[in-house]
C-alpha positions in Angstrom: -20.0 2.3 -10.0 -17.0 4.7 -10.1 -16.5 8.2 -8.7 -14.4 10.7 -10.7 -12.3 12.8 -8.6 -11.2 15.9 -10.2 -8.0 17.8 -9.1 -7.3 15.6 -6.3 -4.0 15.0 -4.4 -1.4 16.2 -6.8 -3.8 18.2 -9.0 -4.8 14.9 -10.8 -8.1 13.6 -11.9 -8.7 10.0 -11.2 -11.6 7.5 -10.8 -12.0 5.3 -7.7 -14.6 2.5 -7.1 -18.0 3.2 -5.6 -19.3 0.3 -3.3 -23.1 -0.1 -3.3 -23.1 0.7 0.5 -21.3 4.1 -0.1 -23.7 4.8 -3.0 -26.6 4.2 -0.6 -25.1 6.5 2.0 -24.4 9.3 -0.5 -28.0 9.0 -2.0 -29.3 9.5 1.7 -27.0 12.5 2.2 -28.1 14.0 -1.2 -31.7 13.6 -0.2 -31.2 15.3 3.2 -29.0 18.2 2.0 -29.8 18.7 -1.7 -26.4 20.4 -2.5 -26.7 22.4 -5.6 -23.1 23.0 -7.1 -20.8 20.8 -5.0 -21.6 17.5 -3.4 -19.6 18.6 -0.4 -19.9 22.3 -0.4 -17.8 24.4 2.1 -18.8 27.3 4.4 -20.3 29.0 1.3 -22.6 26.8 -1.1 -20.8 28.2 -4.2 -17.4 26.9 -2.9 -16.1 23.4 -2.2 -15.0 21.9 1.1 -11.6 23.0 1.9 -8.5 20.9 3.0 -8.6 22.1 6.4 -12.1 21.3 7.0 -11.6 17.6 5.9 -8.6 17.5 8.4 -10.7 19.0 11.1 -13.5 16.4 10.4 -10.7 13.6 10.6 -9.6 15.1 14.1 -13.1 15.0 15.2 -13.5 11.3 14.3 -10.4 10.5 15.9 -11.6 12.0 19.2 -15.0 10.4 18.9 -13.6 6.9 18.1 -10.9 7.3 21.0 -8.1 6.1 18.7 -4.5 7.2 19.9 -3.0 7.5 16.6 -3.7 10.5 14.6 -6.4 10.4 11.9 -5.4 12.4 8.9 -6.6 12.3 5.2 -3.0 11.0 4.3 -3.4 8.1 7.0 -6.8 7.3 5.4 -4.9 7.1 2.0 -2.4 4.7 3.3 -5.1 2.4 4.8 -7.0 2.4 1.7 -3.9 1.2 -0.3 -3.1 -1.4 2.2 -6.6 -2.7 2.4 -6.7 -3.0 -1.3 -3.6 -4.9 -1.3 -4.8 -7.3 1.4 -8.0 -7.9 -0.6 -5.9 -9.1 -3.4 -5.5 -5.9 -5.6 -2.5 -6.0 -7.7 0.2 -3.0 -7.2 -0.4 -1.6 -10.6 -4.1 -1.0 -9.9 -3.3 0.4 -6.6 -0.9 2.7 -8.3 -3.6 4.0 -10.8 -6.1 4.5 -7.9 -3.7 6.4 -5.9 -2.6 8.5 -9.0 1.2 7.7 -8.5 3.4 8.1 -11.6 6.1 5.8 -10.2 5.6 2.3 -9.0 8.2 3.1 -6.4 5.9 5.6 -4.8 3.2 3.1 -4.5 5.5 0.5 -3.0 6.3 3.0 -0.3 2.7 3.0 0.9 2.6 -0.9 0.9 5.7 -1.4 3.1 3.5 -2.0 6.0 1.5 -4.9 4.3 4.0 -7.6 5.1 1.4 -10.2 6.0 0.6 -10.5 2.3 4.2 -11.2 1.5 4.4 -13.5 4.5 1.3 -15.5 3.4 2.6 -16.1 -0.2 3.9 -19.5 -0.7 7.1 -19.9 -2.8 6.6 -21.4 -6.3 9.3 -23.9 -5.7 7.3 -25.4 -2.7 5.1 -26.9 -5.3 7.8 -28.7 -7.2 8.1 -32.4 -7.1 11.0 -33.1 -9.1 14.2 -34.1 -7.3 17.2 -31.9 -8.1 20.8 -32.0 -7.0 21.6 -29.5 -4.3 22.6 -26.2 -5.8 26.4 -25.3 -5.4 27.2 -21.6 -4.9 30.4 -20.7 -6.8 32.8 -18.6 -4.8 33.1 -15.1 -5.8 36.3 -13.7 -7.5 36.0 -10.7 -5.0 37.8 -11.6 -1.7 35.6 -9.1 0.1 32.6 -10.7 -0.9 33.8 -14.0 0.0 34.4 -12.8 3.6 30.6 -12.7 4.3 29.2 -9.7 2.6 26.6 -11.7 0.7 23.2 -12.1 2.2 23.7 -15.7 3.0 26.6 -15.0 5.2 30.2 -15.9 5.2 31.7 -17.2 1.8 28.1 -17.0 0.0 29.6 -14.7 -2.6 26.1 -13.7 -3.7 25.7 -10.0 -4.3 25.4 -7.6 -7.1 28.6 -6.8 -8.6 27.4 -3.3 -9.9 26.2 -2.0 -6.7 28.2 -4.1 -4.3 24.8 -4.7 -2.4 23.1 -8.0 -1.6 20.8 -9.2 -4.3 18.1 -10.3 -1.6 16.5 -7.3 0.2 16.2 -7.7 3.9 12.8 -7.8 5.5 12.0 -5.1 8.1 9.6 -7.2 10.0 9.4 -10.9 10.9 6.9 -13.1 9.1 4.5 -15.1 11.3 3.2 -18.3 10.1 -0.7 -18.0 9.3 -2.8 -18.9 12.4 -5.0 -22.0 12.1 -8.0 -19.8 12.4 -7.4 -17.7 9.3 
């Protein structure tokens, strides 16, 4: 139940999952068209479909659907990655499916899936042991004591090597999950 994609984006071969529903659609398509050499032939039967033909099909689908945002093969790729993350796939699996060498590249695709992060509970929320409150030690660097740390004035929490806060800022506000979900 996988499809091998040869020479896809980045001239890389990869495998992607094949759902039973898509398999049924592809079988019906094959029975109707009976393609010989390529599953999706181009204008000439001996040539594969071109990038521009795929882009035109996406534009046509956008027009027919009435969507205001552009629909491109790349936007479908982003959507695929985000849906995988929201369905519970781990980032490493998404990285392999998209064919990225670097995990940082995959992370760029997933920056819009903040609801997954917001819905995740902290491991510390399940702790029952009572501990004394944490005391933050003041930093030796006076500029850090003046409020450059992520917790505000005098927190003294920052990375000494980079002089940047350790905790990255969120670009979107998290909303609590609704009662319906």
